[in-house]
CHARMM-style PDB file with segment names, atoms N, HN, CA, C and O in Angstrom:
ATOM      1  N   MET     1       8.050  98.862 -78.205  1.00  0.00      PROA
ATOM      2  CA  MET     1       6.750  98.548 -77.657  1.00  0.00      PROA
ATOM      3  C   MET     1       6.060  97.439 -78.456  1.00  0.00      PROA
ATOM      4  O   MET     1       5.453  96.538 -77.876  1.00  0.00      PROA
ATOM      5  N   ALA     2       6.151  97.504 -79.762  1.00  0.00      PROA
ATOM      6  HN  ALA     2       6.644  98.236 -80.233  1.00  0.00      PROA
ATOM      7  CA  ALA     2       5.508  96.499 -80.596  1.00  0.00      PROA
ATOM      8  C   ALA     2       6.198  95.139 -80.448  1.00  0.00      PROA
ATOM      9  O   ALA     2       5.548  94.096 -80.517  1.00  0.00      PROA
ATOM     10  N   ALA     3       7.518  95.161 -80.243  1.00  0.00      PROA
ATOM     11  HN  ALA     3       8.045  96.008 -80.187  1.00  0.00      PROA
ATOM     12  CA  ALA     3       8.263  93.913 -80.072  1.00  0.00      PROA
ATOM     13  C   ALA     3       7.832  93.199 -78.787  1.00  0.00      PROA
ATOM     14  O   ALA     3       7.778  91.970 -78.747  1.00  0.00      PROA
ATOM     15  N   GLU     4       7.530  93.961 -77.751  1.00  0.00      PROA
ATOM     16  HN  GLU     4       7.574  94.959 -77.783  1.00  0.00      PROA
ATOM     17  CA  GLU     4       7.075  93.374 -76.486  1.00  0.00      PROA
ATOM     18  C   GLU     4       5.720  92.688 -76.660  1.00  0.00      PROA
ATOM     19  O   GLU     4       5.480  91.627 -76.085  1.00  0.00      PROA
ATOM     20  N   ALA     5       4.846  93.289 -77.445  1.00  0.00      PROA
ATOM     21  HN  ALA     5       5.041  94.151 -77.913  1.00  0.00      PROA
ATOM     22  CA  ALA     5       3.524  92.707 -77.677  1.00  0.00      PROA
ATOM     23  C   ALA     5       3.643  91.381 -78.425  1.00  0.00      PROA
ATOM     24  O   ALA     5       2.887  90.450 -78.151  1.00  0.00      PROA
ATOM     25  N   VAL     6       4.576  91.284 -79.360  1.00  0.00      PROA
ATOM     26  HN  VAL     6       5.191  92.041 -79.583  1.00  0.00      PROA
ATOM     27  CA  VAL     6       4.782  90.056 -80.118  1.00  0.00      PROA
ATOM     28  C   VAL     6       5.305  88.962 -79.186  1.00  0.00      PROA
ATOM     29  O   VAL     6       4.872  87.814 -79.282  1.00  0.00      PROA
ATOM     30  N   LYS     7       6.235  89.305 -78.282  1.00  0.00      PROA
ATOM     31  HN  LYS     7       6.587  90.237 -78.204  1.00  0.00      PROA
ATOM     32  CA  LYS     7       6.773  88.329 -77.337  1.00  0.00      PROA
ATOM     33  C   LYS     7       5.683  87.790 -76.417  1.00  0.00      PROA
ATOM     34  O   LYS     7       5.648  86.592 -76.135  1.00  0.00      PROA
ATOM     35  N   GLU     8       4.802  88.657 -75.951  1.00  0.00      PROA
ATOM     36  HN  GLU     8       4.831  89.630 -76.181  1.00  0.00      PROA
ATOM     37  CA  GLU     8       3.714  88.246 -75.063  1.00  0.00      PROA
ATOM     38  C   GLU     8       2.754  87.301 -75.773  1.00  0.00      PROA
ATOM     39  O   GLU     8       2.303  86.325 -75.174  1.00  0.00      PROA
ATOM     40  N   GLU     9       2.437  87.567 -77.022  1.00  0.00      PROA
ATOM     41  HN  GLU     9       2.803  88.360 -77.508  1.00  0.00      PROA
ATOM     42  CA  GLU     9       1.541  86.703 -77.780  1.00  0.00      PROA
ATOM     43  C   GLU     9       2.170  85.338 -78.011  1.00  0.00      PROA
ATOM     44  O   GLU     9       1.480  84.320 -77.946  1.00  0.00      PROA
ATOM     45  N   GLY    10       3.467  85.303 -78.280  1.00  0.00      PROA
ATOM     46  HN  GLY    10       4.027  86.130 -78.333  1.00  0.00      PROA
ATOM     47  CA  GLY    10       4.166  84.035 -78.492  1.00  0.00      PROA
ATOM     48  C   GLY    10       4.206  83.200 -77.226  1.00  0.00      PROA
ATOM     49  O   GLY    10       4.113  81.974 -77.288  1.00  0.00      PROA
ATOM     50  N   ALA    11       4.342  83.847 -76.085  1.00  0.00      PROA
ATOM     51  HN  ALA    11       4.417  84.843 -76.035  1.00  0.00      PROA
ATOM     52  CA  ALA    11       4.403  83.136 -74.818  1.00  0.00      PROA
ATOM     53  C   ALA    11       3.047  82.514 -74.485  1.00  0.00      PROA
ATOM     54  O   ALA    11       2.996  81.427 -73.909  1.00  0.00      PROA
ATOM     55  N   GLU    12       1.974  83.168 -74.830  1.00  0.00      PROA
ATOM     56  HN  GLU    12       2.015  84.051 -75.298  1.00  0.00      PROA
ATOM     57  CA  GLU    12       0.636  82.661 -74.540  1.00  0.00      PROA
ATOM     58  C   GLU    12       0.269  81.490 -75.455  1.00  0.00      PROA
ATOM     59  O   GLU    12      -0.530  80.635 -75.073  1.00  0.00      PROA
ATOM     60  N   ALA    13       0.845  81.446 -76.650  1.00  0.00      PROA
ATOM     61  HN  ALA    13       1.494  82.141 -76.960  1.00  0.00      PROA
ATOM     62  CA  ALA    13       0.502  80.412 -77.614  1.00  0.00      PROA
ATOM     63  C   ALA    13       1.052  79.040 -77.212  1.00  0.00      PROA
ATOM     64  O   ALA    13       0.488  78.020 -77.606  1.00  0.00      PROA
ATOM     65  N   LYS    14       2.144  78.993 -76.432  1.00  0.00      PROA
ATOM     66  HN  LYS    14       2.602  79.822 -76.111  1.00  0.00      PROA
ATOM     67  CA  LYS    14       2.734  77.714 -76.028  1.00  0.00      PROA
ATOM     68  C   LYS    14       1.862  77.027 -74.998  1.00  0.00      PROA
ATOM     69  O   LYS    14       1.536  77.627 -73.973  1.00  0.00      PROA
ATOM     70  N   PRO    15       1.476  75.782 -75.242  1.00  0.00      PROA
ATOM     71  CA  PRO    15       0.720  75.051 -74.216  1.00  0.00      PROA
ATOM     72  C   PRO    15       1.674  74.558 -73.131  1.00  0.00      PROA
ATOM     73  O   PRO    15       2.803  74.161 -73.420  1.00  0.00      PROA
ATOM     74  N   LYS    16       1.218  74.585 -71.897  1.00  0.00      PROA
ATOM     75  HN  LYS    16       0.301  74.907 -71.662  1.00  0.00      PROA
ATOM     76  CA  LYS    16       2.048  74.123 -70.789  1.00  0.00      PROA
ATOM     77  C   LYS    16       1.967  72.607 -70.698  1.00  0.00      PROA
ATOM     78  O   LYS    16       0.903  72.014 -70.876  1.00  0.00      PROA
ATOM     79  N   ALA    17       3.104  71.995 -70.419  1.00  0.00      PROA
ATOM     80  HN  ALA    17       3.969  72.477 -70.274  1.00  0.00      PROA
ATOM     81  CA  ALA    17       3.152  70.544 -70.268  1.00  0.00      PROA
ATOM     82  C   ALA    17       2.519  70.160 -68.936  1.00  0.00      PROA
ATOM     83  O   ALA    17       2.773  70.797 -67.914  1.00  0.00      PROA
ATOM     84  N   GLU    18       1.700  69.123 -68.953  1.00  0.00      PROA
ATOM     85  HN  GLU    18       1.493  68.606 -69.783  1.00  0.00      PROA
ATOM     86  CA  GLU    18       1.050  68.686 -67.731  1.00  0.00      PROA
ATOM     87  C   GLU    18       2.021  67.886 -66.887  1.00  0.00      PROA
ATOM     88  O   GLU    18       2.820  67.112 -67.412  1.00  0.00      PROA
ATOM     89  N   LYS    19       1.952  68.069 -65.601  1.00  0.00      PROA
ATOM     90  HN  LYS    19       1.303  68.698 -65.173  1.00  0.00      PROA
ATOM     91  CA  LYS    19       2.828  67.373 -64.667  1.00  0.00      PROA
ATOM     92  C   LYS    19       2.250  65.985 -64.391  1.00  0.00      PROA
ATOM     93  O   LYS    19       1.069  65.843 -64.075  1.00  0.00      PROA
ATOM     94  N   GLN    20       3.093  64.978 -64.514  1.00  0.00      PROA
ATOM     95  HN  GLN    20       4.052  65.094 -64.771  1.00  0.00      PROA
ATOM     96  CA  GLN    20       2.651  63.600 -64.269  1.00  0.00      PROA
ATOM     97  C   GLN    20       2.512  63.387 -62.767  1.00  0.00      PROA
ATOM     98  O   GLN    20       3.457  63.637 -62.018  1.00  0.00      PROA
ATOM     99  N   THR    21       1.352  62.932 -62.321  1.00  0.00      PROA
ATOM    100  HN  THR    21       0.584  62.729 -62.929  1.00  0.00      PROA
ATOM    101  CA  THR    21       1.110  62.760 -60.895  1.00  0.00      PROA
ATOM    102  C   THR    21       0.906  61.317 -60.485  1.00  0.00      PROA
ATOM    103  O   THR    21       1.079  60.983 -59.313  1.00  0.00      PROA
ATOM    104  N   ASN    22       0.544  60.455 -61.415  1.00  0.00      PROA
ATOM    105  HN  ASN    22       0.403  60.726 -62.367  1.00  0.00      PROA
ATOM    106  CA  ASN    22       0.278  59.052 -61.083  1.00  0.00      PROA
ATOM    107  C   ASN    22       1.202  58.120 -61.863  1.00  0.00      PROA
ATOM    108  O   ASN    22       1.644  58.431 -62.969  1.00  0.00      PROA
ATOM    109  N   CYS    23       1.474  56.983 -61.260  1.00  0.00      PROA
ATOM    110  HN  CYS    23       1.115  56.731 -60.361  1.00  0.00      PROA
ATOM    111  CA  CYS    23       2.308  55.959 -61.882  1.00  0.00      PROA
ATOM    112  C   CYS    23       1.533  55.338 -63.049  1.00  0.00      PROA
ATOM    113  O   CYS    23       0.368  54.979 -62.882  1.00  0.00      PROA
ATOM    114  N   PRO    24       2.159  55.203 -64.235  1.00  0.00      PROA
ATOM    115  CA  PRO    24       1.442  54.607 -65.371  1.00  0.00      PROA
ATOM    116  C   PRO    24       1.145  53.118 -65.188  1.00  0.00      PROA
ATOM    117  O   PRO    24       0.248  52.584 -65.840  1.00  0.00      PROA
ATOM    118  N   SER    25       1.879  52.453 -64.317  1.00  0.00      PROA
ATOM    119  HN  SER    25       2.607  52.887 -63.787  1.00  0.00      PROA
ATOM    120  CA  SER    25       1.693  51.025 -64.117  1.00  0.00      PROA
ATOM    121  C   SER    25       0.578  50.725 -63.111  1.00  0.00      PROA
ATOM    122  O   SER    25      -0.345  49.967 -63.412  1.00  0.00      PROA
ATOM    123  N   CYS    26       0.665  51.320 -61.919  1.00  0.00      PROA
ATOM    124  HN  CYS    26       1.415  51.935 -61.675  1.00  0.00      PROA
ATOM    125  CA  CYS    26      -0.286  50.968 -60.858  1.00  0.00      PROA
ATOM    126  C   CYS    26      -1.243  52.108 -60.502  1.00  0.00      PROA
ATOM    127  O   CYS    26      -2.146  51.924 -59.686  1.00  0.00      PROA
ATOM    128  N   ASN    27      -1.053  53.277 -61.104  1.00  0.00      PROA
ATOM    129  HN  ASN    27      -0.319  53.427 -61.766  1.00  0.00      PROA
ATOM    130  CA  ASN    27      -1.900  54.446 -60.899  1.00  0.00      PROA
ATOM    131  C   ASN    27      -1.841  55.003 -59.471  1.00  0.00      PROA
ATOM    132  O   ASN    27      -2.776  55.672 -59.030  1.00  0.00      PROA
ATOM    133  N   LYS    28      -0.756  54.734 -58.751  1.00  0.00      PROA
ATOM    134  HN  LYS    28       0.004  54.191 -59.109  1.00  0.00      PROA
ATOM    135  CA  LYS    28      -0.553  55.322 -57.426  1.00  0.00      PROA
ATOM    136  C   LYS    28      -0.024  56.737 -57.569  1.00  0.00      PROA
ATOM    137  O   LYS    28       0.543  57.094 -58.602  1.00  0.00      PROA
ATOM    138  N   LEU    29      -0.208  57.536 -56.541  1.00  0.00      PROA
ATOM    139  HN  LEU    29      -0.669  57.247 -55.703  1.00  0.00      PROA
ATOM    140  CA  LEU    29       0.327  58.885 -56.499  1.00  0.00      PROA
ATOM    141  C   LEU    29       1.851  58.812 -56.408  1.00  0.00      PROA
ATOM    142  O   LEU    29       2.388  58.060 -55.595  1.00  0.00      PROA
ATOM    143  N   ILE    30       2.550  59.589 -57.239  1.00  0.00      PROA
ATOM    144  HN  ILE    30       2.114  60.201 -57.900  1.00  0.00      PROA
ATOM    145  CA  ILE    30       4.008  59.593 -57.218  1.00  0.00      PROA
ATOM    146  C   ILE    30       4.467  60.669 -56.246  1.00  0.00      PROA
ATOM    147  O   ILE    30       4.147  61.846 -56.410  1.00  0.00      PROA
ATOM    148  N   LYS    31       5.215  60.259 -55.238  1.00  0.00      PROA
ATOM    149  HN  LYS    31       5.475  59.303 -55.104  1.00  0.00      PROA
ATOM    150  CA  LYS    31       5.743  61.184 -54.253  1.00  0.00      PROA
ATOM    151  C   LYS    31       7.102  61.691 -54.713  1.00  0.00      PROA
ATOM    152  O   LYS    31       7.852  60.977 -55.379  1.00  0.00      PROA
ATOM    153  N   LYS    32       7.408  62.928 -54.351  1.00  0.00      PROA
ATOM    154  HN  LYS    32       6.799  63.509 -53.811  1.00  0.00      PROA
ATOM    155  CA  LYS    32       8.631  63.568 -54.818  1.00  0.00      PROA
ATOM    156  C   LYS    32       9.886  62.852 -54.319  1.00  0.00      PROA
ATOM    157  O   LYS    32      10.860  62.726 -55.061  1.00  0.00      PROA
ATOM    158  N   LEU    33       9.873  62.388 -53.082  1.00  0.00      PROA
ATOM    159  HN  LEU    33       9.082  62.491 -52.479  1.00  0.00      PROA
ATOM    160  CA  LEU    33      11.053  61.756 -52.519  1.00  0.00      PROA
ATOM    161  C   LEU    33      11.282  60.358 -53.058  1.00  0.00      PROA
ATOM    162  O   LEU    33      12.427  59.914 -53.152  1.00  0.00      PROA
ATOM    163  N   LYS    34      10.237  59.669 -53.407  1.00  0.00      PROA
ATOM    164  HN  LYS    34       9.307  60.030 -53.331  1.00  0.00      PROA
ATOM    165  CA  LYS    34      10.370  58.292 -53.875  1.00  0.00      PROA
ATOM    166  C   LYS    34       9.760  58.167 -55.263  1.00  0.00      PROA
ATOM    167  O   LYS    34       8.578  57.860 -55.413  1.00  0.00      PROA
ATOM    168  N   ARG    35      10.586  58.408 -56.271  1.00  0.00      PROA
ATOM    169  HN  ARG    35      11.546  58.657 -56.149  1.00  0.00      PROA
ATOM    170  CA  ARG    35      10.115  58.257 -57.641  1.00  0.00      PROA
ATOM    171  C   ARG    35      11.235  57.673 -58.495  1.00  0.00      PROA
ATOM    172  O   ARG    35      12.415  57.818 -58.177  1.00  0.00      PROA
ATOM    173  N   TYR    36      10.859  57.028 -59.553  1.00  0.00      PROA
ATOM    174  HN  TYR    36       9.901  56.910 -59.812  1.00  0.00      PROA
ATOM    175  CA  TYR    36      11.783  56.310 -60.415  1.00  0.00      PROA
ATOM    176  C   TYR    36      11.561  56.806 -61.840  1.00  0.00      PROA
ATOM    177  O   TYR    36      10.467  56.649 -62.382  1.00  0.00      PROA
ATOM    178  N   TYR    37      12.589  57.405 -62.457  1.00  0.00      PROA
ATOM    179  HN  TYR    37      13.477  57.533 -62.016  1.00  0.00      PROA
ATOM    180  CA  TYR    37      12.457  58.015 -63.778  1.00  0.00      PROA
ATOM    181  C   TYR    37      13.131  57.147 -64.830  1.00  0.00      PROA
ATOM    182  O   TYR    37      14.326  56.867 -64.737  1.00  0.00      PROA
ATOM    183  N   ARG    38      12.369  56.721 -65.827  1.00  0.00      PROA
ATOM    184  HN  ARG    38      11.398  56.948 -65.903  1.00  0.00      PROA
ATOM    185  CA  ARG    38      12.911  55.964 -66.951  1.00  0.00      PROA
ATOM    186  C   ARG    38      12.152  56.320 -68.223  1.00  0.00      PROA
ATOM    187  O   ARG    38      10.924  56.405 -68.227  1.00  0.00      PROA
ATOM    188  N   ASP    39      12.893  56.524 -69.289  1.00  0.00      PROA
ATOM    189  HN  ASP    39      13.891  56.455 -69.286  1.00  0.00      PROA
ATOM    190  CA  ASP    39      12.343  56.746 -70.635  1.00  0.00      PROA
ATOM    191  C   ASP    39      11.300  57.859 -70.683  1.00  0.00      PROA
ATOM    192  O   ASP    39      10.279  57.717 -71.355  1.00  0.00      PROA
ATOM    193  N   GLY    40      11.542  58.948 -69.991  1.00  0.00      PROA
ATOM    194  HN  GLY    40      12.372  59.064 -69.445  1.00  0.00      PROA
ATOM    195  CA  GLY    40      10.658  60.102 -70.057  1.00  0.00      PROA
ATOM    196  C   GLY    40       9.420  60.021 -69.189  1.00  0.00      PROA
ATOM    197  O   GLY    40       8.545  60.880 -69.299  1.00  0.00      PROA
ATOM    198  N   LYS    41       9.315  59.019 -68.328  1.00  0.00      PROA
ATOM    199  HN  LYS    41      10.027  58.322 -68.239  1.00  0.00      PROA
ATOM    200  CA  LYS    41       8.152  58.864 -67.445  1.00  0.00      PROA
ATOM    201  C   LYS    41       8.611  58.608 -66.016  1.00  0.00      PROA
ATOM    202  O   LYS    41       9.703  58.089 -65.784  1.00  0.00      PROA
ATOM    203  N   PHE    42       7.775  58.975 -65.079  1.00  0.00      PROA
ATOM    204  HN  PHE    42       6.888  59.396 -65.268  1.00  0.00      PROA
ATOM    205  CA  PHE    42       8.036  58.708 -63.668  1.00  0.00      PROA
ATOM    206  C   PHE    42       7.196  57.525 -63.213  1.00  0.00      PROA
ATOM    207  O   PHE    42       6.024  57.408 -63.571  1.00  0.00      PROA
ATOM    208  N   TYR    43       7.801  56.652 -62.422  1.00  0.00      PROA
ATOM    209  HN  TYR    43       8.753  56.747 -62.131  1.00  0.00      PROA
ATOM    210  CA  TYR    43       7.132  55.498 -61.837  1.00  0.00      PROA
ATOM    211  C   TYR    43       7.298  55.574 -60.328  1.00  0.00      PROA
ATOM    212  O   TYR    43       8.195  56.263 -59.841  1.00  0.00      PROA
ATOM    213  N   CYS    44       6.452  54.881 -59.583  1.00  0.00      PROA
ATOM    214  HN  CYS    44       5.724  54.321 -59.979  1.00  0.00      PROA
ATOM    215  CA  CYS    44       6.559  54.940 -58.126  1.00  0.00      PROA
ATOM    216  C   CYS    44       7.690  54.069 -57.597  1.00  0.00      PROA
ATOM    217  O   CYS    44       8.171  54.305 -56.488  1.00  0.00      PROA
ATOM    218  N   SER    45       8.129  53.065 -58.362  1.00  0.00      PROA
ATOM    219  HN  SER    45       7.739  52.874 -59.262  1.00  0.00      PROA
ATOM    220  CA  SER    45       9.248  52.218 -57.941  1.00  0.00      PROA
ATOM    221  C   SER    45       9.824  51.491 -59.145  1.00  0.00      PROA
ATOM    222  O   SER    45       9.254  51.511 -60.236  1.00  0.00      PROA
ATOM    223  N   LYS    46      10.960  50.853 -58.928  1.00  0.00      PROA
ATOM    224  HN  LYS    46      11.423  50.837 -58.042  1.00  0.00      PROA
ATOM    225  CA  LYS    46      11.581  50.071 -59.993  1.00  0.00      PROA
ATOM    226  C   LYS    46      10.706  48.875 -60.358  1.00  0.00      PROA
ATOM    227  O   LYS    46      10.659  48.461 -61.517  1.00  0.00      PROA
ATOM    228  N   ARG    47      10.026  48.332 -59.376  1.00  0.00      PROA
ATOM    229  HN  ARG    47      10.065  48.668 -58.435  1.00  0.00      PROA
ATOM    230  CA  ARG    47       9.134  47.191 -59.606  1.00  0.00      PROA
ATOM    231  C   ARG    47       8.000  47.558 -60.561  1.00  0.00      PROA
ATOM    232  O   ARG    47       7.652  46.774 -61.444  1.00  0.00      PROA
ATOM    233  N   CYS    48       7.432  48.731 -60.389  1.00  0.00      PROA
ATOM    234  HN  CYS    48       7.714  49.368 -59.671  1.00  0.00      PROA
ATOM    235  CA  CYS    48       6.357  49.174 -61.286  1.00  0.00      PROA
ATOM    236  C   CYS    48       6.894  49.430 -62.692  1.00  0.00      PROA
ATOM    237  O   CYS    48       6.207  49.171 -63.681  1.00  0.00      PROA
ATOM    238  N   TRP    49       8.104  49.932 -62.778  1.00  0.00      PROA
ATOM    239  HN  TRP    49       8.662  50.143 -61.975  1.00  0.00      PROA
ATOM    240  CA  TRP    49       8.710  50.151 -64.080  1.00  0.00      PROA
ATOM    241  C   TRP    49       8.871  48.827 -64.814  1.00  0.00      PROA
ATOM    242  O   TRP    49       8.545  48.732 -65.997  1.00  0.00      PROA
ATOM    243  N   ARG    50       9.376  47.790 -64.116  1.00  0.00      PROA
ATOM    244  HN  ARG    50       9.641  47.866 -63.155  1.00  0.00      PROA
ATOM    245  CA  ARG    50       9.541  46.471 -64.717  1.00  0.00      PROA
ATOM    246  C   ARG    50       8.184  45.883 -65.126  1.00  0.00      PROA
ATOM    247  O   ARG    50       8.061  45.272 -66.188  1.00  0.00      PROA
ATOM    248  N   ALA    51       7.180  46.071 -64.284  1.00  0.00      PROA
ATOM    249  HN  ALA    51       7.280  46.567 -63.422  1.00  0.00      PROA
ATOM    250  CA  ALA    51       5.842  45.557 -64.593  1.00  0.00      PROA
ATOM    251  C   ALA    51       5.287  46.235 -65.848  1.00  0.00      PROA
ATOM    252  O   ALA    51       4.659  45.583 -66.682  1.00  0.00      PROA
ATOM    253  N   PHE    52       5.518  47.524 -65.979  1.00  0.00      PROA
ATOM    254  HN  PHE    52       6.028  48.053 -65.302  1.00  0.00      PROA
ATOM    255  CA  PHE    52       5.050  48.258 -67.150  1.00  0.00      PROA
ATOM    256  C   PHE    52       5.756  47.771 -68.412  1.00  0.00      PROA
ATOM    257  O   PHE    52       5.120  47.609 -69.453  1.00  0.00      PROA
ATOM    258  N   ILE    53       7.064  47.537 -68.330  1.00  0.00      PROA
ATOM    259  HN  ILE    53       7.581  47.669 -67.484  1.00  0.00      PROA
ATOM    260  CA  ILE    53       7.833  47.035 -69.469  1.00  0.00      PROA
ATOM    261  C   ILE    53       7.347  45.643 -69.871  1.00  0.00      PROA
ATOM    262  O   ILE    53       7.134  45.370 -71.053  1.00  0.00      PROA
ATOM    263  N   ASP    54       7.175  44.767 -68.882  1.00  0.00      PROA
ATOM    264  HN  ASP    54       7.348  44.989 -67.922  1.00  0.00      PROA
ATOM    265  CA  ASP    54       6.707  43.407 -69.167  1.00  0.00      PROA
ATOM    266  C   ASP    54       5.316  43.415 -69.790  1.00  0.00      PROA
ATOM    267  O   ASP    54       5.035  42.654 -70.716  1.00  0.00      PROA
ATOM    268  N   LYS    55       4.460  44.275 -69.277  1.00  0.00      PROA
ATOM    269  HN  LYS    55       4.689  44.894 -68.525  1.00  0.00      PROA
ATOM    270  CA  LYS    55       3.087  44.379 -69.792  1.00  0.00      PROA
ATOM    271  C   LYS    55       3.093  44.866 -71.246  1.00  0.00      PROA
ATOM    272  O   LYS    55       2.350  44.347 -72.079  1.00  0.00      PROA
ATOM    273  N   SER    56       3.923  45.851 -71.545  1.00  0.00      PROA
ATOM    274  HN  SER    56       4.526  46.273 -70.868  1.00  0.00      PROA
ATOM    275  CA  SER    56       3.964  46.385 -72.898  1.00  0.00      PROA
ATOM    276  C   SER    56       4.556  45.366 -73.887  1.00  0.00      PROA
ATOM    277  O   SER    56       4.179  45.347 -75.059  1.00  0.00      PROA
ATOM    278  N   LYS    57       5.483  44.522 -73.411  1.00  0.00      PROA
ATOM    279  HN  LYS    57       5.790  44.538 -72.459  1.00  0.00      PROA
ATOM    280  CA  LYS    57       6.036  43.477 -74.284  1.00  0.00      PROA
ATOM    281  C   LYS    57       4.991  42.439 -74.639  1.00  0.00      PROA
ATOM    282  O   LYS    57       4.935  41.983 -75.781  1.00  0.00      PROA
ATOM    283  N   THR    58       4.156  42.056 -73.672  1.00  0.00      PROA
ATOM    284  HN  THR    58       4.202  42.427 -72.744  1.00  0.00      PROA
ATOM    285  CA  THR    58       3.122  41.064 -73.956  1.00  0.00      PROA
ATOM    286  C   THR    58       2.059  41.619 -74.891  1.00  0.00      PROA
ATOM    287  O   THR    58       1.531  40.887 -75.728  1.00  0.00      PROA
ATOM    288  N   GLU    59       1.738  42.893 -74.763  1.00  0.00      PROA
ATOM    289  HN  GLU    59       2.166  43.488 -74.083  1.00  0.00      PROA
ATOM    290  CA  GLU    59       0.757  43.517 -75.666  1.00  0.00      PROA
ATOM    291  C   GLU    59       1.345  43.636 -77.068  1.00  0.00      PROA
ATOM    292  O   GLU    59       0.623  43.525 -78.059  1.00  0.00      PROA
ATOM    293  N   GLU    60       2.648  43.861 -77.152  1.00  0.00      PROA
ATOM    294  HN  GLU    60       3.235  43.951 -76.347  1.00  0.00      PROA
ATOM    295  CA  GLU    60       3.304  43.994 -78.434  1.00  0.00      PROA
ATOM    296  C   GLU    60       3.278  42.687 -79.220  1.00  0.00      PROA
ATOM    297  O   GLU    60       3.158  42.700 -80.446  1.00  0.00      PROA
ATOM    298  N   LYS    61       3.391  41.559 -78.519  1.00  0.00      PROA
ATOM    299  HN  LYS    61       3.488  41.548 -77.523  1.00  0.00      PROA
ATOM    300  CA  LYS    61       3.399  40.247 -79.151  1.00  0.00      PROA
ATOM    301  C   LYS    61       2.041  39.874 -79.746  1.00  0.00      PROA
ATOM    302  O   LYS    61       1.974  39.145 -80.735  1.00  0.00      PROA
ATOM    303  N   LYS    62       0.973  40.368 -79.150  1.00  0.00      PROA
ATOM    304  HN  LYS    62       1.028  40.960 -78.346  1.00  0.00      PROA
ATOM    305  CA  LYS    62      -0.394  40.056 -79.613  1.00  0.00      PROA
ATOM    306  C   LYS    62      -0.679  40.737 -80.877  1.00  0.00      PROA
ATOM    307  OT1 LYS    62      -1.775  40.598 -81.420  1.00  0.00      PROA
TER     308      LYS     62
END
């Protein structure tokens, strides 16, 4: 019985990861059927992924 209480407390302590709903590049809603996954993030298309990469490179140079 005491072991069950410890398991329940441990489960509550973990924060839930938030689900990504918008594209980081253009801030559009990401639809389940049409999404592009790269480097741990979802984008709405390959074009937005490239735009995000290009944008981050220019900020890095500054």
